[in-house]
NUTORVEX-701111 format. One line per 3 residues: for each residue x, y, z of C-alpha. Coordinates in steps of 0.2 Angstrom, whole numbers, m for minus. Layout:
BEGIN
X,Y,Z; ...
//
This chain:
BEGIN
m158,m79,6; m170,m89,18; m184,m75,26
m177,m80,44; m158,m80,38; m163,m62,31
m170,m57,47; m153,m61,54; m144,m50,42
m154,m36,43; m153,m37,62; m132,m35,61
m136,m21,49; m125,m32,36; m109,m33,46
m96,m33,31; m101,m17,25; m100,m7,43
m83,m12,48; m73,m1,37; m54,m1,35
m46,m16,43; m37,m9,59; m43,7,58
m50,12,73; m59,29,67; m71,16,59
m83,5,61; m92,1,79; m81,9,93
m75,21,84; m73,39,91; m91,49,91
m101,32,90; m105,17,100; m96,24,117
m104,21,134; m100,28,151; m83,19,158
m87,9,172; m69,11,179; m58,25,185
m43,15,187; m45,8,205; m32,10,218
m20,1,212; m20,8,195; m2,10,187
m5,28,181; m23,32,189; m19,51,187
m10,50,171; m22,63,164; m16,76,174
3,71,177; 14,81,164; 27,66,166
15,56,155; 24,60,139; 41,54,146
34,37,150; 27,33,132; 12,33,123
1,20,128; m5,17,111; m22,12,104
m28,m4,97; m40,m4,84; m56,m13,83
m48,m31,83; m58,m47,74; m57,m63,82
m45,m73,73; m47,m91,67; m40,m99,82
m50,m86,94; m67,m88,86; m67,m110,86
m61,m106,106; m73,m93,109; m87,m103,101
m83,m120,109; m83,m110,126; m99,m100,122
m109,m114,116; m101,m131,123; m99,m137,102
m84,m147,98; m83,m142,80; m72,m132,74
m77,m122,59; m62,m109,57; m53,m124,52
m59,m122,33; m60,m103,36; m49,m91,26
m32,m90,33; m30,m76,43; m16,m61,37
m2,m58,48; 8,m43,56; 25,m43,65
26,m61,64; 7,m64,74; m11,m67,67
m20,m58,82; m14,m40,76; m28,m29,76
m24,m21,59; m20,m37,51; m37,m43,54
m49,m34,42; m67,m42,35; m70,m45,17
m87,m52,11; m82,m68,7; m74,m70,27
m92,m62,32; m101,m76,23; m91,m88,31
m96,m80,49; m114,m79,46; m115,m96,40
m105,m103,53; m117,m95,65; m131,m103,58
m124,m120,56; m118,m120,77; m134,m114,83
m142,m128,73; m129,m141,81; m134,m132,99
m153,m136,96; m151,m152,89; m141,m155,108
m155,m155,122; m142,m152,135; m132,m139,125
m149,m128,121; m155,m128,139; m138,m119,143
m145,m106,133; m165,m107,136; m163,m104,155
m182,m102,154; m195,m107,143; m210,m93,147
m213,m84,132; m216,m68,141; m207,m52,140
m196,m55,159; m189,m72,151; m186,m65,133
m175,m51,139; m167,m63,155; m160,m75,142
m154,m64,128; m145,m52,142; m138,m68,148
m132,m75,133; m127,m58,126; m116,m54,140
m106,m69,137; m105,m67,118; m100,m49,117
m89,m52,133; m98,m36,141; m118,m32,145
m128,m30,132; m133,m12,130; m153,m7,129
m153,m3,110; m144,m22,106; m157,m31,116
m171,m21,108; m162,m26,92; m162,m45,97
m180,m43,106; m186,m39,87; m177,m53,78
m186,m65,90; m203,m55,88; m199,m56,69
m197,m74,67; m214,m79,77; m223,m66,65
m218,m78,52; m224,m93,61; m210,m99,72
m212,m105,90; m204,m97,105; m187,m106,104
m183,m104,88; m187,m84,88; m172,m88,102
m162,m98,89; m164,m82,76; m158,m69,91
m143,m82,95; m137,m82,76; m139,m62,74
m129,m61,90; m114,m74,81; m114,m63,66
m115,m47,76; m98,m35,77; m102,m36,95
m98,m56,96; m85,m56,82; m73,m40,85
m66,m37,102; m71,m18,101; m65,m7,117
m80,5,117; m71,20,125; m78,33,138
m67,48,130; m64,44,113; m56,60,108
m45,62,122; m26,61,118; m22,56,137
m20,40,145; m36,32,152; m38,15,159
m48,1,152; m65,m3,158; m65,m20,166
m72,m29,153; m60,m23,141; m46,m28,151
m53,m45,155; m54,m48,137; m38,m43,134
m30,m54,149; m41,m69,142; m37,m68,124
m18,m65,129; m17,m80,142; m31,m94,135
m36,m87,117; m53,m86,121; m67,m77,129
m69,m74,148; m72,m85,159; m87,m85,173
m74,m81,188; m66,m68,179; m81,m59,172
m88,m59,189; m71,m48,193; m76,m36,181
m94,m33,184; m89,m28,202; m76,m19,195
m61,m25,206; m52,m32,192; m44,m17,189
m33,m19,204; m17,m23,205; m19,m36,217
m34,m42,211; m27,m43,191; m10,m51,197
m19,m66,206; m29,m67,190; m17,m69,180
m8,m83,191; m24,m93,190; m26,m92,173
m7,m97,169; m11,m112,182; m25,m117,170
m23,m131,159; m29,m119,145; m13,m109,147
m5,m122,133; m14,m112,121; m2,m96,126
13,m108,122; 4,m114,106; 0,m99,99
15,m87,104; 28,m98,107; 21,m108,91
22,m93,79; 38,m82,87; 48,m98,88
43,m105,70; 33,m123,76; 19,m118,66
26,m114,51; 37,m132,53; 22,m139,49
21,m136,31; 39,m136,30; 44,m149,17
61,m162,18; 66,m173,5; 65,m190,10
78,m195,m3; 91,m185,7; 84,m188,24
74,m206,25; 72,m204,44; 61,m190,40
42,m193,45; 26,m186,52; 27,m192,66
47,m185,68; 39,m169,63; 27,m170,76
39,m174,89; 48,m160,85; 34,m146,86
30,m156,103; 47,m155,110; 48,m136,105
32,m131,114; 39,m140,129; 55,m131,128
47,m114,128; 35,m120,142; 51,m125,153
54,m107,153; 36,m103,158; 32,m113,171
49,m119,176; 62,m111,187; 76,m106,171
79,m88,167; 77,m83,148; 95,m80,150
98,m96,147; 87,m99,133; 101,m103,123
112,m113,134; 99,m123,144; 105,m143,142
86,m150,142; 77,m159,129; 61,m167,128
59,m182,115; 50,m196,113; 59,m215,106
59,m206,87; 68,m189,91; 79,m198,106
85,m209,89; 89,m195,79; 98,m187,94
107,m201,97; 102,m204,113; 100,m222,115
86,m235,114; 78,m232,130; 60,m227,135
57,m209,133; 42,m199,139; 40,m183,128
34,m173,141; 47,m177,154; 64,m167,151
81,m178,146; 95,m170,151; 110,m173,141
128,m179,148; 138,m166,137; 133,m150,129
136,m156,110; 118,m152,110; 110,m140,120
99,m124,121; 86,m118,108; 100,m119,92
101,m137,96; 82,m141,94; 79,m150,78
62,m140,76; 73,m125,74; 87,m134,64
75,m142,52; 64,m126,48; 79,m116,44
87,m127,35; 82,m130,13; 73,m148,10
90,m157,5; 104,m147,14; 108,m135,29
106,m117,25; 120,m107,37; 113,m91,30
95,m93,34; 100,m101,49; 110,m85,54
95,m74,46; 82,m83,58; 91,m79,73
95,m62,71; 77,m58,65; 69,m69,76
79,m72,92; 90,m55,91; 75,m44,83
89,m35,72; 83,m29,55; 93,m33,41
92,m25,23; 85,m36,9; 98,m45,m2
103,m37,m18; 92,m42,m33; 105,m50,m43
111,m62,m30; 115,m79,m41; 109,m93,m33
121,m106,m25; 112,m121,m31; 110,m126,m48
91,m133,m48; 94,m146,m60; 108,m156,m48
105,m171,m38; 99,m164,m20; 106,m178,m13
124,m174,m22; 120,m156,m15; 118,m161,1
134,m172,1; 146,m156,m1; 155,m143,10
143,m128,13; 157,m118,20; 168,m118,6
151,m116,m6; 149,m100,3; 166,m94,1
161,m88,m16; 149,m78,m11; 159,m69,1
171,m65,m13; 159,m53,m20; 159,m35,m12
140,m34,m16; 137,m51,m4; 151,m50,7
144,m39,22; 127,m47,23; 136,m64,23
148,m58,36; 135,m55,47; 123,m68,41
134,m84,40; 144,m86,56; 130,m92,67
123,m103,53; 140,m110,51; 142,m113,68
127,m126,68; 133,m136,54; 138,m151,66
118,m151,63; 114,m158,47; 94,m153,38
83,m161,50; 94,m158,67; 105,m174,65
123,m172,75; 138,m176,62; 157,m173,63
159,m175,44; 151,m170,27; 145,m185,16
159,m181,5; 170,m185,19; 176,m168,23
179,m164,42; 162,m152,47; 171,m133,51
159,m126,63; 173,m112,69; 167,m93,68
168,m76,71; 154,m63,75; 155,m44,69
161,m39,87; 177,m51,84; 171,m64,98
177,m81,90; 168,m98,95; 169,m117,88
154,m126,88; 138,m124,96; 144,m125,115
155,m109,114; 142,m100,100; 126,m101,113
136,m95,126; 143,m79,118; 123,m77,111
116,m79,128; 126,m66,134; 118,m54,121
107,m42,127; 96,m41,112; 89,m60,116
80,m53,131; 76,m35,124; 66,m45,109
58,m55,119; 50,m41,131; 46,m34,112
37,m50,105; 27,m53,121; 21,m35,121
18,m35,103; 6,m51,103; m2,m46,121
m8,m29,114; m14,m36,97; m3,m23,88
13,m18,80; 25,m6,90; 36,10,87
47,22,94; 33,29,107; 35,11,115
52,12,119; 50,18,137; 37,5,141
48,m8,133; 63,m2,144; 55,m2,159
46,m18,158; 64,m26,153; 72,m20,167
59,m23,181; 60,m42,172; 78,m43,176
74,m39,194; 62,m53,194; 75,m67,188
69,m68,171; 56,m80,172; 43,m79,158
28,m79,170; 38,m64,177; 38,m54,161
19,m59,156; 16,m51,174; 26,m38,171
16,m35,154; 0,m37,159; 4,m24,174
10,m13,162; 2,6,156; 1,m2,140
m10,m17,142; m21,m8,155; m23,11,146
m27,16,130; m29,34,124; m41,41,111
m37,51,95; m42,70,94; m56,73,80
m46,89,75
//
């Protein structure tokens, strides 16, 4: 390792060896008994549970939980270095893929740190700073003074450190970085290169790579408010997937961010900002399977209309559909029934909308209900199919698990395959799937699951493996899209099926659960049930818009508070 890189490595304490067990809040920086500091906020006048530590009803309200140290995921890393340094490069695109938990890649317990991952961060820090130093305008953003005296050194390191760590530097952190500068200069480096080495050290440190909530009372199991800087980071990474901006940090500096009205106003500002598209792309992209569609395989011999541009159009429509519920006036109770599509010319042709000019950013309202709601989107219909034919069981399973949060038992280990791998995909695609699935339902070990899984998927059989509408299979059989749900409700095709599903309370409950999980960056448990219920009840009173749900979550106790963990 070159001498200067060695200095940086020592300055950050060989980070990969310090962090500890992934997701373990009792190890590494910020753990109980170390890394704590005085909390500059006691909650503020609008704190939702300002006196919770002395409130005997706190247990009935539910456990606010605790989030372990939270490594920036790859998306967050790229966006954060872009906002921090002004660079346009995206180094995390080549990083090891993030692990997921509960369906999301921002869950703290899944975001560990291996030596190989730390090496990526270390090398990236070096390359990023060299990129900045090669650009006079970007370098000037860091070198806010050029006098090599003590005041200048401290001022520029405190300013950069405050932004990089999303909080003011501790004195010992400042001293460590000043030491890096001095050591570099002792090796013959000029002042500005000493600064560069300190910046590399910061970008390789836990303070930057992790969102560490430094607890003022780490052993107390009573709920207590987050400090304003921790709250600013939670809010910013929820809505923008990046570091807090100057306005958000200013409100953290004066402590006012913890007040209800200020927090609500900041959320509104951030959701109105173009950067809120990152919430749509990250949360909806994962929850609704739109990211997975990017790697989904489609057999072109069966579906010659398939293309990469059609795939992109499907993803774009899925994101726009979700955004309609976030920034539009539709309530989430119409998620299964909304008669709106966002299509370009290629997707419009697949849907049979005609040969007109279509703008994918503008909604296109249908004239009938043959295709409506989320289940009518080609993105969902394609993702929940095999590469060569529809998969009713898979479609039903996807809806139950992802949109209704229903846990399903694993299939028996000896279930025979429905399709022979040696058969021609085009021939398989032409067959009547309902008749083929009937063979599985005859088997008693399969009948129970298929009774729950198949009806929803069979109700969507009028849409082929890339979401194109059809009335017949290629073998000439008429598509039968009728069915009966486990509760005895019957339907005929998407129109009546979507109406039944829209009345299912599990959709709203699942939406709250998914969004709270993503917002907190942790998995939920039984102790979260009271919070989930209160959020849902308040959201229903608000009209069920997604904006209102996000506000309910941001103002909730689990988002604004944490508890420690007893060391006994």
